[in-house]
N, C-alpha and C positions, 0 to 999 in steps of 0.2 A: 629500503634505505632508512625509513623511520625507525625500524627496530635497531638497526646498526647505530644510528644516532643516539637512541635511548641508552644503549649499552655503553657507548662512548661517554655520554654524560654521567652515567652512574659511576664509571671508572674515575672520572674527574672529581666527582663528589667524594668518592672513597678516599682519594688522595687528599682532598681538601681537609677532611676530618681525621686524617692520619691513621685510618684503620689498617693501613699496610705497615704501620710502625706502632705496635701496641704498648711500647714501653711507657708512654705517657699515661695510658689507662691503668697500667700496673702500679705506677707510682701514686695514683689516686686511690686505687683499690686496696692496697695493703693496709694503710692507716684506717680506712673505713672498716675493713675486716677486723682489725685489732679492736676497734671501738664496739663493733657488733658483738664480738666474743665476750668482752668485759661487761658491757651493759646487760647482756643476757645471761651472765654467769656461765658462759661456755656453751649455751644451747639456744642460739637465735631462732625464733619461729620462722617458718618457711616464707611467708609473704614478706616480712621485713628484710630477710636475706635476699630474696628475689628483687625487691624494689630498690634496695641500695646497690646491689651489684649492677643491675641494668641501668639505674640512674647515674652511676659512676661512668659507665660507658657512654651514655647519652650526653652527659654534661661535659665530659672531656672532649667529645667530638664537637659539641657546640662551641666550647672554648677555642678549639682550633680554628673553626670557621670565623669567629669574631676576631681572633688574633690576626688572621691573614687579612681581614678587612682593615683593621687598624694599622697593620704594618705594610700594606700593599705598596706604598711609595719607598719603603726602606728595603724590602726583601730583594728587590732587583739588584741591589748594590752588594749583596752578600753571596758569596759563592755557593754556600750550602742551601740557600733558600730561593735563588733567582729562578728556578724551574717550577716553583709551586704554581698550581693552576691559576690562582687569581693574579698574582704579580706578573706572570708570564702572558696574561691576556687570554687564557683558554676559557675562562669563565668571567662573568661580569660581577661587579661589586654587589649588586642587589641579590645575586644568587647566594653569595656567602652570608649576607644578612638574613635571607629567607631560610637558609639551612639552619643557622643559629636559632632563629625564632621557632622554627618547627621542632627541632630537637629539644629546645628548652621547654616548650609547651608540653611535649610528651613526658619529659622528665618530671615536670610539676604535677602532672596528672597522677603520677605514681604515688604521691604523698597524700592523696585524697582520703584514704582510710585512717590516716594518722591524726594526732591531736593538734590543737591550735599552735602550741609551741613549735612543733615540727614544721607547720606551714609558715610560721613567721621566720624561722631559720632558713627555710627553702627560699624565701624571698631575698633574704640577705645573701645567700649562696648565689642566686642568679645575678644580683648586683655585682658581687665580687667577680664573677666570670666575665661580665661585660666590661668592667672597669680595669681589670688587671692589664690588658695589653697596652693601655694608655699610661700606666705608671712608669713605663720605661723612659718616658720623656722628662720626668722630674724627680723620681725617687733615686737616691744614691744606691740603694740595695733593693730593687724591685723584687728580688727573689724572696724577701721576707713577706711581701704582700702575696706572692705566688704561694708560699707555704700556708697562709691563711685560706686562700682560695681553694688549694688542693686538699686541705685538711678539714674543710667545713662539713664533710660527711661525718666527722667525729662527733661534734655536738648534736648534729641531727640524729645520729644513731641513738645517743643517750636520750634525747628528747622523745624519740618514737618508742623506745622500749621502756623507759622509766618515767617519762613525763617530767624530768628534772635534769639539771646540769650539775653533777657533782664535781668536786675538785679534780678527780681523775680525768674528766673530759677535757678540762682546760690544760691539765699537764700534758695529755696526749697531743693536744693541738700545738702547745709550745714545742714539744718534741718534733712534731711534724714541720713546724716552721724552721727549726734548726736543720733538720734533715734536708729540707728544700733548699736552704741556703747552700748546703754542702753539694748536693748533686747538680743544682742549676748553676752554681759557680763553675763546676767542672764543664758543664755545657757551654756556659758563656766564655770560658777560656778558649773554646774552639773558634769562636767568632770575634775575639777581642780586637784583632787588627781591623776588620771590616766595620765593627761597631764604633771604633774610634773615629773612623773616616766619616761616618754618617751621623754621628752625634747622639746615638742611643746610649743611655746610661745602664750599666750592669754592675753586679758585684765584682766581677773579674776586673773591671776597670777601676772601681773604687778601692778594692784591696791592693791593687798594683802588685808589687813584688812580694807582698805578704799573702798572695792568693792561696798558695798551697797550705800555709800555716792556718789561714782562715777556714779553709775546707776541713782540715783535720780537727780544728777546735770545734767546728760545727758538729762534726760527727761525735766528738766526745761529749758535747752538750746533749745531743740527742740521746745518747746511750745513758747519760746520768739521769735525765728526766725520765726515761723509760724504766730505769732501775728504781727510781722514786715511786713510780706508779706501782710497780711490783711490790715494793715495801708497804705501801698504803693498802694494798689488797691482801696483805698477809702472806705473800709467797716467801718461802724460806730462801736463805742465801744460796744453798745448794738445791736448786729447783730446775725443772725443765725450762721454765721461763728465763731464768738467768743463764742457763746454758745457751738458749737462743740468742740472748744479748751478747754472749761471749763470741758466738759464731759471727754475728753481725759486726762485732769489733774486728774480727779477723778479716772480714770483707773490707772494712774501712782501711785497715792496714794495707791490704792488697791494692786498694785505690791509690794510696800514697805512692806505691811503686810505679803506677801507671802515669801519675800526673806530675811527679817531682821534676821532670825535665820539660814539662809544659808543652809537649808535642800535641798537635791537633788530634792525631790518631789515638794517643794514650788517653787524653782528656775525654774524647768521645767514647772510648771503650769503658772508661770508669763510669761515665754517666749511665750508659746502657746497663752496666753491671749492677746498678743500684736495685734492680729488681730482686737480687739475692739478699741484699741487706733487709729489705722489707719482708721477704719470704722467711728469713731466718727468725725474725721477731714473731711473725705469725705462727711459725712452726713451734716455737717455744711456748707460745700462749696455748696453742691447740693441745700440745702434749701435757701442759700444766693442768688444763681442765679435764683431759681424758684420764689423767692419773688419779683424779679425786674419787 
């Protein structure tokens, strides 16, 4: 019986940290990989690559746990989230906090070999992960804060590999903020009716009937900032990197066809499809460096 209970608990924790839905991990991972490639001039060393990939998985999982703790009284009123382990009463609040603390600690241990700047940024990243779930109570566009939290692997990668934060690091972070506003607004459009009832603030509510235009504008800003990064790095106009941006732009156009009628199914499909936007940018970067 004890072994059965242990397996059952493990399944609940697996769902708590959303390992059954890896899209969140991928949305953190792609910008981190962009930064690792650029910071290492195309060849990131083995341990930094390992540490940042595993750290991304751990911190995304930790963020889900603390998010469910923060939203435990809201999630039961939202159709998509009412069956989550914490809000449905299958686990206790202290368990979610303990999972968050444990995963965060392991993630922080990964940065031990790096320099002091990386450590300082890791502490900021931990604060962002803790505080983001609560911003939905007072920020009109909490998705912008999410973009900072989701993208903080970018400056950390530059700090770890270069011990500095060049302009490209901040441009990549700004691009990630714009991208997060785009994809998380699509996500928020799914829950807009429920969020209006319970009083949570989201970009989908703030943008109102301009939501689709705001999403597409955010994609355009993302691509413009990424193009600026390529220009600063000396990539030619007709380059694999810019070809990757062109493919990513095509992905964004496809998302417009999914969200223009604002259906829940279309918006949710667009959100999940953002994996291919990030992958296209990464593929362009990888091919750019491989061709040198």
